LUMMIKOL-854607 format. One record per residue (C-alpha): residue in one letter; x, y, z. Coordinates in steps of 0.25 Angstrom, whole numbers, m for minus. Last residue first. Layout:
<sites>
+----+-------+-------+-------+
| aa |     X |     Y |     Z |
+----+-------+-------+-------+
|  A |     X |     Y |     Z |
...
+----+-------+-------+-------+
</sites>
This chain:
<sites>
+----+-------+-------+-------+
| aa |     X |     Y |     Z |
+----+-------+-------+-------+
|  K |    34 |   m51 |     1 |
|  T |    29 |   m37 |     3 |
|  L |    15 |   m41 |     3 |
|  Q |    16 |   m52 |    14 |
|  K |    25 |   m43 |    24 |
|  K |    14 |   m31 |    22 |
|  E |     3 |   m42 |    25 |
|  S |    11 |   m45 |    38 |
|  Q |    13 |   m30 |    41 |
|  I |    m2 |   m28 |    39 |
|  F |    m7 |   m40 |    47 |
|  K |     2 |   m36 |    59 |
|  N |    m4 |   m22 |    59 |
|  W |   m18 |   m28 |    58 |
|  E |   m16 |   m37 |    70 |
|  E |   m11 |   m25 |    78 |
|  Q |   m23 |   m17 |    74 |
|  K |   m32 |   m28 |    77 |
|  T |   m26 |   m28 |    92 |
|  T |   m27 |   m14 |    93 |
|  N |   m42 |   m12 |    89 |
|  L |   m43 |     3 |    90 |
|  S |   m34 |     5 |    77 |
|  H |   m45 |     8 |    67 |
|  E |   m55 |    m3 |    74 |
|  T |   m43 |   m12 |    70 |
|  E |   m52 |   m22 |    62 |
|  I |   m60 |   m11 |    56 |
|  D |   m49 |    m2 |    52 |
|  Y |   m40 |   m14 |    46 |
|  R |   m53 |   m19 |    39 |
|  D |   m55 |    m6 |    32 |
|  E |   m40 |    m6 |    29 |
|  L |   m42 |   m20 |    22 |
|  A |   m53 |   m14 |    14 |
|  K |   m44 |    m3 |     9 |
|  Y |   m33 |   m14 |     6 |
|  K |   m42 |   m22 |    m2 |
|  Q |   m48 |   m11 |   m10 |
|  I |   m34 |    m5 |   m13 |
|  S |   m29 |   m19 |   m18 |
|  Q |   m41 |   m21 |   m27 |
|  R |   m39 |    m7 |   m33 |
|  F |   m24 |   m10 |   m35 |
|  I |   m26 |   m24 |   m41 |
|  N |   m37 |   m19 |   m50 |
|  K |   m29 |    m7 |   m55 |
|  I |   m17 |   m17 |   m58 |
|  Q |   m27 |   m26 |   m66 |
|  S |   m32 |   m14 |   m73 |
|  S |   m18 |   m10 |   m78 |
|  Y |   m14 |   m24 |   m81 |
|  D |   m26 |   m25 |   m91 |
|  N |   m21 |   m29 |  m105 |
|  K |    m6 |   m34 |  m101 |
|  H |   m12 |   m43 |   m89 |
|  L |    m6 |   m42 |   m75 |
|  A |    m3 |   m55 |   m68 |
|  A |    m2 |   m48 |   m54 |
|  N |    10 |   m50 |   m46 |
|  K |    15 |   m36 |   m46 |
|  I |     2 |   m30 |   m46 |
|  L |    m3 |   m39 |   m34 |
|  N |    10 |   m37 |   m26 |
|  I |    11 |   m21 |   m28 |
|  I |    m5 |   m20 |   m25 |
|  E |    m3 |   m29 |   m13 |
|  L |     9 |   m20 |    m8 |
|  Q |     1 |    m7 |    m9 |
|  C |   m11 |   m13 |    m2 |
|  L |    m2 |   m18 |    10 |
|  T |     4 |    m3 |    11 |
|  A |   m11 |     2 |    11 |
|  I |   m13 |    m8 |    23 |
|  D |    m1 |    m2 |    29 |
|  F |    m7 |    12 |    27 |
|  H |   m19 |     7 |    35 |
|  G |   m11 |     1 |    46 |
|  Q |    m3 |    14 |    47 |
|  E |   m17 |    20 |    51 |
|  H |   m17 |     9 |    62 |
|  I |    m4 |    13 |    67 |
|  L |    m7 |    27 |    67 |
|  L |   m19 |    24 |    76 |
|  A |   m11 |    16 |    86 |
|  D |    m1 |    28 |    87 |
|  S |   m13 |    37 |    90 |
|  I |   m21 |    48 |    83 |
|  N |   m34 |    53 |    88 |
|  D |   m33 |    67 |    90 |
|  K |   m26 |    70 |    77 |
|  K |   m37 |    63 |    69 |
|  K |   m29 |    57 |    58 |
|  W |   m29 |    58 |    43 |
|  S |   m25 |    51 |    30 |
|  K |   m31 |    57 |    17 |
|  D |   m21 |    68 |    16 |
|  R |    m9 |    59 |    19 |
|  N |   m13 |    48 |     9 |
|  F |    m2 |    38 |    12 |
|  Q |     3 |    33 |    m2 |
|  L |     4 |    19 |    m7 |
|  T |    12 |    18 |   m20 |
|  V |    12 |     6 |   m29 |
|  E |    23 |     6 |   m39 |
|  L |    24 |    m4 |   m51 |
|  D |    37 |    m2 |   m59 |
|  N |    34 |   m12 |   m70 |
|  I |    20 |   m19 |   m72 |
|  I |    21 |   m31 |   m81 |
|  A |     8 |   m35 |   m89 |
|  K |     6 |   m49 |   m94 |
|  D |     0 |   m52 |  m108 |
|  E |    13 |   m54 |  m115 |
|  N |    24 |   m48 |  m105 |
|  F |    20 |   m34 |  m104 |
|  H |    27 |   m22 |   m97 |
|  V |    20 |   m12 |   m89 |
|  A |    27 |     1 |   m85 |
|  N |    27 |    12 |   m75 |
|  Y |    18 |     7 |   m63 |
|  R |     9 |    14 |   m54 |
|  Y |     1 |    11 |   m41 |
|  N |    m6 |    20 |   m31 |
|  I |   m10 |    17 |   m17 |
|  N |   m16 |    28 |    m8 |
|  W |   m18 |    29 |     7 |
|  A |   m27 |    35 |    18 |
|  T |   m25 |    33 |    33 |
|  N |   m36 |    38 |    42 |
|  A |   m36 |    42 |    56 |
|  F |   m45 |    44 |    69 |
|  Y |   m57 |    37 |    64 |
|  P |   m72 |    41 |    66 |
|  S |   m71 |    49 |    54 |
|  A |   m80 |    61 |    53 |
|  A |   m68 |    71 |    55 |
|  D |   m60 |    65 |    44 |
|  P |   m46 |    69 |    47 |
|  T |   m39 |    79 |    37 |
|  G |   m27 |    72 |    31 |
|  A |   m13 |    73 |    35 |
|  F |   m10 |    59 |    41 |
|  D |     5 |    57 |    39 |
|  S |     8 |    65 |    51 |
|  W |     1 |    53 |    59 |
|  Q |    12 |    45 |    55 |
|  L |    12 |    33 |    45 |
|  P |    23 |    23 |    46 |
|  R |    34 |    24 |    35 |
|  N |    34 |    20 |    19 |
|  N |    38 |    33 |    14 |
|  I |    37 |    38 |     0 |
|  S |    36 |    52 |     2 |
|  D |    24 |    62 |     0 |
|  G |    16 |    58 |    12 |
|  I |    17 |    43 |    15 |
|  K |    21 |    36 |     2 |
|  I |    23 |    21 |     1 |
|  S |    29 |    16 |   m12 |
|  Q |    29 |     2 |   m17 |
|  A |    36 |    m2 |   m30 |
|  P |    33 |   m14 |   m38 |
|  A |    45 |   m22 |   m43 |
|  N |    48 |   m20 |   m59 |
|  A |    61 |   m12 |   m57 |
|  Q |    64 |   m22 |   m46 |
|  S |    64 |   m33 |   m57 |
|  L |    72 |   m26 |   m67 |
|  L |    83 |   m22 |   m56 |
|  L |    85 |   m37 |   m52 |
|  L |    85 |   m42 |   m67 |
|  V |    96 |   m32 |   m70 |
|  I |   104 |   m36 |   m58 |
|  I |   103 |   m50 |   m61 |
|  S |   107 |   m48 |   m75 |
|  I |   119 |   m40 |   m70 |
|  F |   123 |   m52 |   m62 |
|  T |   121 |   m62 |   m73 |
|  K |   130 |   m54 |   m82 |
|  M |   141 |   m54 |   m72 |
+----+-------+-------+-------+
</sites>
């Protein structure tokens, strides 16, 4: 019986330190496909594009423990927020294909979120500079995925190249599976 209780306690403790992932669309935590009604920003009349997807990622942790020179982050939470006010659409030009393309932008943001979690979780954080290490991981991941979004737009021609769009859709799903392992 003691062994059984010990195993339960260990499982609960390990899950308490497991990183959390939140995805917010609007004011609620909700990982669902985007809808055109989510795009509440004012369209950029000067933009040649028909829609824009904006997102933010934030992280926080509640406690840091030290084991000699190693920093151990507890209760890491990385939140991805769809930015409704900066996401816009030109109503006369929306289509299902364009919404799928915009969903791809948000899915790339999800990849960024997952990578940040994995990198922080697996980093050898040092007691004296763990905070700057985490900031660097965060900043570099954001830069990487913003560049990936730019490549996504170029290769898919902003959804007009349906063959490339389908390739990217498959790539994004494959990456998501890899990062959630």
